[in-house]
C-alpha positions in Angstrom: -14.9 -29.5 20.6 -12.4 -27.3 18.8 -11.1 -24.3 20.6 -9.4 -21.5 18.6 -7.1 -19.0 20.1 -6.9 -16.0 18.0 -3.5 -14.2 17.7 -2.8 -10.7 16.7 0.3 -9.1 15.1 1.1 -5.5 14.3 4.2 -4.0 12.7 5.0 -0.7 10.9 7.2 -0.8 7.8 9.1 2.4 7.1 10.3 3.5 3.7 12.5 6.3 2.5 10.7 7.6 -0.6 13.2 9.7 -2.6 10.8 10.7 -5.4 7.5 12.6 -5.4 5.7 9.6 -6.9 6.9 6.0 -6.7 5.6 2.5 -6.6 7.4 0.1 -4.3 6.8 -3.7 -4.3 6.5 -4.5 -0.6 5.4 -8.2 -1.0 8.6 -9.6 0.5 8.4 -7.3 3.5 4.8 -8.3 4.1 5.6 -12.0 3.7 8.4 -11.5 6.3 5.8 -10.0 8.7 3.5 -13.0 8.2 6.4 -15.5 8.9 7.4 -13.5 12.0 3.8 -13.5 13.3 3.5 -17.3 13.4 0.0 -17.0 12.1 -0.9 -19.7 9.6 -4.7 -19.1 9.1 -6.4 -15.8 9.1 -6.4 -12.3 7.5 -3.7 -9.8 6.8 -4.4 -6.1 6.5 -1.9 -3.8 5.0 -2.6 -0.1 4.8 -0.9 3.2 4.1 -0.4 5.4 7.1 -0.4 8.6 5.0 -3.3 10.4 3.3 -1.2 10.8 0.1 -0.2 7.2 -0.4 -1.8 3.9 -1.2 -1.5 0.2 -0.8 -2.9 -2.0 -3.6 -2.5 -5.3 -5.3 -1.5 -5.8 -8.9 1.1 -7.2 -11.3 4.7 -6.2 -11.0 5.2 -5.2 -14.6 7.1 -2.0 -15.6 4.8 -1.2 -18.5 1.8 -1.3 -16.2 3.6 0.9 -13.6 4.2 3.5 -16.4 0.5 3.3 -17.4 -0.5 4.0 -13.8 1.6 7.1 -13.8 0.2 8.4 -17.1 -3.4 7.6 -16.2 -3.2 9.1 -12.7 -1.5 12.2 -14.0 -4.4 12.7 -16.5 -7.0 12.2 -13.8 -5.3 14.5 -11.3 -2.4 16.5 -12.8 0.2 17.8 -10.4 0.5 21.2 -12.0 -0.5 23.9 -12.2 -0.8 23.9 -8.4 -3.2 26.8 -8.6 -6.0 24.6 -10.1 -6.6 23.1 -6.6 -8.2 24.9 -3.6 -6.3 22.6 -1.2 -3.0 24.0 -2.5 -3.1 27.2 -0.4 -0.5 25.9 2.1 0.7 22.8 0.4 1.2 21.6 -3.2 -0.1 18.1 -2.9 -3.8 18.2 -3.7 -3.2 15.9 -6.7 -1.6 13.3 -4.3 -4.7 13.2 -2.2 -6.9 12.6 -5.3 -4.5 9.9 -6.6 -4.7 8.1 -3.3 -8.5 8.1 -3.4 -8.4 6.4 -6.8 -5.8 3.8 -5.8 -7.2 3.0 -2.4 -5.9 2.9 1.1 -5.4 -0.8 2.0 -5.6 -4.4 1.0 -6.8 -7.5 2.9 -5.3 -10.8 2.0 -6.4 -14.2 3.2 -3.7 -16.3 5.0 -3.8 -20.0 4.2 -1.3 -22.6 5.4 1.1 -19.8 6.4 1.1 -18.1 3.0 -0.6 -15.1 1.4 -3.4 -16.5 -0.6 -2.7 -14.7 -3.9 -4.0 -15.2 -7.4 -1.5 -15.5 -10.3 0.8 -12.5 -10.6 -0.6 -10.7 -7.5 1.9 -8.6 -5.6 1.4 -5.9 -2.9 2.5 -2.4 -3.7 3.0 0.8 -1.8 2.1 3.8 -4.0 3.5 7.1 -2.9 2.1 10.3 -4.5 3.8 13.0 -2.4 7.1 11.6 -1.3 10.7 12.8 -0.7 10.5 11.8 3.0 10.0 8.8 5.3 6.7 7.1 5.0 5.1 4.1 6.7 2.8 1.2 6.1 0.9 -0.8 8.8 0.7 -4.6 8.7 -1.9 -6.1 11.0 -2.5 -9.9 11.0 -5.2 -11.8 12.9 -5.7 -15.5 13.0 -4.4 -18.7 14.5 
């Protein structure tokens, strides 16, 4: 008989985002959390803790990052602020919409103590209403 004892790990990663919109590769920070957790088989959840930010997986290529910026700005342009009903008290309706398109979180399999990625996959934090401290949650369960 095989008995499995499930472990759980939780950590918040904090970032100073000095621009309104910014993509930050957080793969190394997430890998450090995995190592710290001691979990070698399981699942890792990484999610944005702000309604105007995103966590997603893709390639770390500057041309692609530029393409994201241009595409998202066409879908939900920041200005004019008056085009959005949400912008009565704030000016970030576009950031809420961009987050919806880019998603809230990623789940990655953990195998042999490593993130089980495909070729070129990296984890990114996408900020769409920055210029302040922001955080990401890393939750890992497994053995």
